Structures are given as structure tokens and as C-alpha cells.
C-alpha angles and dihedrals in degrees: 000000000000127000088249096055088045089059094048089047092051090050094047088050094051097045089045089059093058108115121220103233094212098049099029094225130107124256085241091056088048093047094230099136103098104173141001111187146145115250127172090344093308130103111241122201119188123187136168124242114244089238130004088249098041104160092206095049097118094043089050089050091051090048090054091049091051092049092050090046090053090061101042114037105184106033133089114252121198118192120196123190114207136202095022125128092232098037098124095056092038094053089047093053096040094052098044112126 
């Protein structure tokens, strides 16, 4: 396994362990992590909201970003929530520098 795939595997493991505070299960258990990849020198994490109207979606996205940042210190992490009514504005706020 290359160093690159190790990093992505570690990020996926970390973000999969984020627990949805409303449900009490991890995003991995709920199968909500859809992609962890490198794109344009950044690590991109995509996950799906538990519901299209999830009231904690932005908090969850920030928790995912924090989990990924705990694994990789000096790289830009972008987190995108999908299938949420406010995904565009949430993604914009979560990924501001």
C-alpha cells in the first residue's frame, strides 16, 4: 500500500468514526461516507446527510472536517455534505479558509 493510500485510508477511518449526535451511530455504521479522495492537491471527503432536512448537518460537516484534520496536519481538507436541502450554503461555510 502506498503512503498516499495510507493517508486516505486513515482519513476515511477517522471520518467514519464521527458519531451523529442525534442518532448515536457513526457515519461509518450508517454508511454515509461516500468518498475520500485526493483532488487538486487537497483531500476531499463527501458524505450524505442522514435526512435532507437534518438540523445538525453543518455541525456534522464540521465534525467530519475536524476528524480529517486530526489525521492530516498540513493538508487542505474539503468536506462536502450531499443530499441536504442546504448543502450549497453549508459546504461554502464549512470550506472557507
